[in-house]
N, C-alpha and C positions, 0 to 999 in steps of 0.2 A: 502493501500499500505505499503511496505516496503522502506526504503531508505537504502541505504548502505554508512556505511560512511569511509572514508578511513585510514588505519591500515599501509600506508607507511610512513616512521620515514623519518623526517626532514634531509634534506643533509646541511641543515647549522642551529648550536646552534644560537638562541636568545641571541643577543650581550647584551641585559637589563641586569643590574647590575654587569657587570662583566666591567673588567680591558680589555686592549688590549691583555696584557701578558696573562690575564687566559680563556678569549674565544678564543685566537690563539692557547693555549696550547690544549685546548679540541677538536681544531679542526684539531690538529697534530696527537689525540688519535686517531678521528675516521678516519683519511685516513692515518694513521701510514706505509700502503703497499706505498703510495705515496711519502715515506721519505722527506716531508716539513721538514723548519729549525726548529728548536724548539725556540719558542722566549726567551728574555731575557729582560730587560730594558733597553737596547742597541739597541735594534732591529728595524731597520725602518719599520713600519707599512704599508707604501706602497709599497715598496722593499718586502717584506713578502705578502701583499695579491697580488702581479704579479705574483708571484709564485703559491700562490694557483689556481688563474685565470686559469694557463698554465696546473692544472693536466689533467688527461684524464677525473677525474670525471665531469666536466665542460666544457669540449671540444664542448657541441655542446648545451650549456646554455649559456642565455642570461647575465652573467658574468657580472657585471660594473666594469671601470677602475677605479682603487684606487688614479689613478691622478687625476680625477675629483673631488676630494674631500677634505676638508681640516681635516675633522675630521673622525677618523678611524670607529667608532663608527655609522655615517651617513651612511658611504658606506658598514660597514656589515648590516643595516637595509636594505638598497635596494635590495644588496646581499639576505635575508632573501626571499625579495618578489619576487627576479627573479628566483630561482631556486626551491626553497621550494613548493611541493606541497600545492595545494590549500584547506584550510580546509571547511568543512560541517559545 
């Protein structure tokens, strides 16, 4: 029996080993057509996360509310689990 594996790319980068700025910059690049704010060291991650949550690509996804998290990486990890395709 042949089992197909998913070649669907992730919708959200894995936040491990990133700072908020580096991870969010990757997300801005991935969704450049959505014109997300490019983060810097003064960017409020919760406000930025609310902006990401509002883009068309995530309109029908179960994107977690960043305001419910104390740490950006905890939120981003839950986001990965909510929107990325399951891996076999």
